[in-house]
C-alpha positions as CSV (number, residue, x, y, z in Angstrom):
1,M,2.2,23.1,-24.6
2,M,1.3,20.3,-27.0
3,E,-1.7,18.2,-25.9
4,L,-0.8,14.5,-25.8
5,S,-3.2,12.0,-27.2
6,F,-4.6,9.2,-25.1
7,R,-2.4,6.7,-26.8
8,Q,0.7,8.9,-26.2
9,R,-0.1,9.2,-22.5
10,I,-0.5,5.4,-22.2
11,L,2.8,5.0,-24.0
12,L,4.4,7.2,-21.4
13,L,3.1,5.0,-18.6
14,V,4.4,1.9,-20.4
15,V,7.8,3.5,-20.8
16,L,7.8,4.4,-17.1
17,L,7.0,0.9,-16.1
18,A,9.7,-0.5,-18.5
19,L,12.2,1.9,-16.9
20,G,11.3,0.7,-13.5
21,L,11.7,-3.0,-14.5
22,V,15.0,-2.3,-16.2
23,G,16.3,-0.3,-13.3
24,V,15.3,-3.0,-10.7
25,S,16.8,-5.8,-12.9
26,A,20.1,-3.9,-13.2
27,L,20.5,-3.9,-9.4
28,E,22.2,-6.7,-7.5
29,P,19.8,-9.1,-5.7
30,I,18.7,-7.6,-2.4
31,P,18.5,-10.1,0.4
32,Q,16.4,-9.5,3.6
33,D,18.7,-7.9,6.2
34,P,18.5,-10.1,9.3
35,S,18.9,-7.0,11.5
36,Y,15.5,-5.8,10.1
37,H,13.8,-8.1,12.7
38,L,15.6,-6.4,15.6
39,F,13.1,-3.6,16.4
40,A,13.8,-0.9,18.9
41,D,10.9,-1.5,21.3
42,R,10.9,-5.2,22.4
43,R,9.0,-4.7,25.6
44,A,6.4,-7.2,26.6
45,F,3.2,-6.4,28.4
46,Y,0.4,-8.7,29.5
47,G,2.3,-11.6,28.1
48,I,2.4,-10.1,24.6
49,P,5.9,-9.8,23.2
50,N,6.8,-6.6,21.3
51,F,3.6,-5.2,22.7
52,N,3.5,-1.8,21.1
53,D,4.5,-3.0,17.6
54,V,1.8,-5.7,17.9
55,L,-1.0,-3.6,19.3
56,S,-0.4,-0.6,17.0
57,N,-1.7,-2.7,14.1
58,V,-5.2,-2.2,15.5
59,G,-5.4,0.9,13.3
60,F,-5.2,-1.1,10.1
61,A,-7.8,-3.5,11.4
62,L,-10.2,-0.7,12.3
63,V,-9.8,1.2,9.0
64,G,-10.2,-2.1,7.0
65,L,-13.3,-3.0,8.9
66,F,-14.9,0.5,8.6
67,G,-13.9,0.6,4.9
68,L,-15.5,-2.8,4.2
69,L,-18.7,-1.6,6.0
70,A,-18.8,1.6,3.9
71,V,-18.0,-0.1,0.5
72,A,-20.1,-3.2,0.9
73,G,-22.8,-1.9,3.3
74,V,-25.9,0.1,3.0
75,N,-24.0,3.2,1.8
76,R,-22.5,1.5,-1.2
77,G,-25.1,2.9,-3.6
78,R,-24.3,6.5,-2.4
79,L,-20.5,6.0,-2.8
80,F,-20.3,4.5,-6.3
81,V,-22.1,5.2,-9.5
82,Q,-21.6,1.6,-10.9
83,P,-21.4,-1.5,-8.6
84,A,-18.2,-2.6,-10.4
85,E,-16.4,0.6,-9.2
86,A,-16.5,-0.7,-5.6
87,R,-14.5,-3.8,-6.5
88,P,-10.9,-2.5,-6.2
89,Y,-11.8,-0.6,-3.0
90,L,-13.4,-3.8,-1.5
91,V,-10.2,-5.6,-2.2
92,F,-8.2,-2.7,-0.8
93,F,-10.0,-2.7,2.5
94,I,-9.8,-6.4,2.8
95,G,-6.0,-6.1,2.3
96,V,-5.9,-3.3,4.9
97,A,-7.8,-5.4,7.5
98,L,-5.4,-8.4,6.8
99,V,-2.4,-6.1,7.2
100,G,-3.6,-5.6,10.8
101,L,-3.6,-9.4,11.3
102,G,-0.5,-10.2,9.3
103,S,1.6,-7.5,10.8
104,A,0.6,-8.4,14.4
105,Y,1.4,-12.0,13.6
106,Y,4.8,-11.0,12.4
107,H,5.7,-8.7,15.2
108,W,4.7,-11.3,17.8
109,A,7.8,-13.3,16.8
110,P,9.6,-11.6,13.9
111,S,11.1,-13.9,11.3
112,N,11.4,-14.1,7.5
113,E,8.7,-16.8,7.5
114,R,6.2,-14.5,9.3
115,L,7.3,-11.4,7.4
116,F,5.8,-13.0,4.2
117,W,2.4,-12.9,5.9
118,D,3.0,-9.3,6.9
119,R,3.9,-8.2,3.3
120,L,1.4,-10.2,1.4
121,P,-1.7,-8.2,2.4
122,M,0.3,-5.0,2.0
123,S,1.0,-5.9,-1.6
124,I,-2.8,-6.6,-2.0
125,G,-3.5,-3.1,-0.7
126,F,-0.9,-1.4,-3.0
127,M,-2.1,-3.2,-6.1
128,A,-5.8,-2.8,-5.4
129,F,-5.5,1.0,-4.8
130,S,-3.3,1.3,-8.0
131,S,-6.0,-0.5,-9.9
132,A,-8.7,1.8,-8.4
133,V,-6.8,4.9,-9.7
134,V,-6.4,3.3,-13.2
135,A,-10.2,2.6,-13.2
136,D,-11.1,6.1,-12.2
137,R,-8.6,8.0,-14.3
138,I,-7.9,5.8,-17.4
139,D,-10.1,2.8,-18.0
140,A,-12.9,1.6,-15.7
141,K,-13.3,-1.8,-17.4
142,A,-9.6,-2.7,-17.0
143,G,-9.1,-1.2,-13.6
144,N,-12.2,-2.8,-12.1
145,G,-11.6,-6.1,-13.9
146,W,-8.7,-7.9,-15.3
147,L,-6.0,-5.4,-14.3
148,L,-7.0,-5.6,-10.6
149,W,-6.4,-9.4,-10.6
150,A,-3.3,-9.1,-12.7
151,L,-1.7,-6.5,-10.3
152,I,-2.6,-8.5,-7.3
153,G,-1.1,-11.6,-8.9
154,A,2.1,-9.6,-9.7
155,G,2.4,-8.4,-6.1
156,A,1.9,-11.9,-4.8
157,A,4.4,-13.3,-7.3
158,S,7.1,-10.8,-6.2
159,L,6.7,-12.1,-2.6
160,I,6.7,-15.7,-3.6
161,Y,9.8,-15.1,-5.6
162,W,11.4,-13.4,-2.5
163,H,10.4,-16.2,-0.2
164,C,11.7,-18.9,-2.6
165,T,15.0,-17.1,-3.1
166,E,15.4,-16.7,0.7
167,S,14.9,-20.4,1.2
168,L,17.7,-21.0,-1.4
169,G,20.1,-18.7,0.5
170,R,20.1,-15.9,-2.1
171,G,17.2,-13.7,-1.1
172,D,16.0,-11.1,-3.6
173,L,13.6,-8.3,-2.6
174,R,14.1,-6.2,-5.8
175,F,10.7,-7.0,-7.3
176,Y,8.8,-6.6,-4.1
177,A,10.5,-3.2,-3.7
178,L,9.2,-2.3,-7.1
179,V,5.6,-3.3,-6.0
180,Q,6.0,-1.2,-2.9
181,F,7.5,2.0,-4.2
182,Y,6.6,2.2,-7.9
183,P,3.0,3.2,-7.3
184,M,4.2,6.2,-5.3
185,I,5.8,7.4,-8.5
186,A,3.4,6.2,-11.1
187,L,0.1,7.3,-9.5
188,P,0.9,11.0,-9.4
189,V,2.0,10.7,-13.0
190,I,-1.4,9.1,-13.8
191,V,-3.2,12.0,-12.0
192,G,-1.2,14.5,-14.0
193,L,-1.8,12.8,-17.4
194,F,-5.4,12.0,-16.8
195,P,-7.1,14.8,-14.9
196,R,-10.7,13.8,-15.1
197,H,-11.9,11.7,-12.2
198,R,-14.8,10.7,-10.1
199,Y,-13.2,9.3,-7.0
200,V,-9.4,9.9,-6.7
201,A,-8.9,13.6,-6.2
202,A,-5.3,14.7,-6.4
203,R,-5.3,16.3,-2.9
204,Y,-6.3,13.0,-1.3
205,L,-3.7,11.0,-3.3
206,A,-1.1,13.6,-2.1
207,W,-2.1,13.0,1.5
208,V,-2.0,9.2,1.0
209,I,1.6,9.4,-0.3
210,A,2.6,11.9,2.4
211,W,1.4,9.7,5.2
212,Y,2.9,6.6,3.6
213,G,6.2,8.4,3.1
214,L,6.2,9.5,6.7
215,S,5.6,5.9,7.8
216,K,8.7,4.8,5.8
217,V,10.8,7.5,7.5
218,L,9.6,6.5,10.9
219,E,10.4,2.8,10.0
220,H,13.9,3.8,9.0
221,F,14.6,5.8,12.1
222,D,13.1,3.3,14.5
223,D,15.8,3.4,17.1
224,E,16.4,7.1,16.8
225,V,12.7,8.0,17.3
226,F,12.6,5.6,20.3
227,A,15.6,7.3,21.9
228,L,14.3,10.8,21.0
229,L,10.9,10.1,22.7
230,G,12.5,8.9,25.9
231,H,12.0,5.2,25.1
232,T,8.2,5.6,25.3
233,V,7.2,4.8,21.7
234,S,9.4,3.7,18.8
235,G,9.6,4.7,15.2
236,H,8.2,1.4,14.0
237,T,5.1,1.7,16.3
238,L,4.5,5.2,14.9
239,K,5.1,3.8,11.4
240,H,2.0,1.5,11.9
241,L,-0.1,4.5,13.0
242,A,1.0,6.7,10.1
243,G,0.4,3.9,7.6
244,A,-3.1,3.4,9.1
245,V,-3.8,7.1,8.6
246,A,-2.8,6.8,4.9
247,T,-5.4,4.1,4.5
248,Y,-8.0,6.1,6.4
249,V,-7.4,9.0,3.8
250,V,-8.7,6.6,1.1
251,L,-11.8,5.9,3.2
252,R,-12.2,9.7,3.8
253,M,-11.8,10.3,0.1
254,L,-14.7,8.0,-0.8
255,M,-17.0,9.3,2.0
256,S,-16.5,12.9,0.9
257,R,-16.7,12.3,-2.8
258,S,-19.0,14.6,-4.8
259,S,-20.9,13.4,-7.8
260,D,-19.4,15.7,-10.4
261,L,-16.1,15.3,-12.4
262,P,-13.9,18.3,-11.5
263,S,-10.5,18.8,-13.1
264,N,-7.5,19.4,-10.8
């Protein structure tokens, strides 16, 4: 099989991004479905509405906190070869911790206005992790620098665009959907095209994607899971826990990193 040059591999990624943008642009605008806010488990306990969906966000808060302690704490020098390599992971775990707060805030009283603050830290997490993979596999200077801020800005812009279009009565989630799902396609491609790595081993990325994929399945079948489990715990509650596990895999990946550069 012909070996692709670095430039050709980068071109493939640019084409993949262009196809994603064209594909999303070709779709009709996607407004926020009002029924999205009607979750299966609306039980209140101890004066907290939607108790399980609110409380289950503690997983994100804990992973974010432990991640921040690991990345910015005394073990930082053992985790990263260069200080700049910690930057996207620092932003990632800040995003994860804020997901715990933003999602709990949203689930306390679900609405489009509160949903913005749920999704914003998620977009920060998606983009920061994507930048970390680019830094590790392709270009450290870009991934740890300008690309990190550019991706976070793009993620925030997609949500600001959605929020503005919702306020005008023609909501459009297309570009946020690209922010949310495109990394799940692009990151495995990056791993395949650029096998040398220091931090992001393919097996860990596979587990991140698997747990995140499971969280989306649980979210989609919120009512069905709630009924299947005898109305004890809902799909959306379990979605939060599966999503927190996905973020924990990133922390586990960093903690178990070896100092060599294996191929996979």
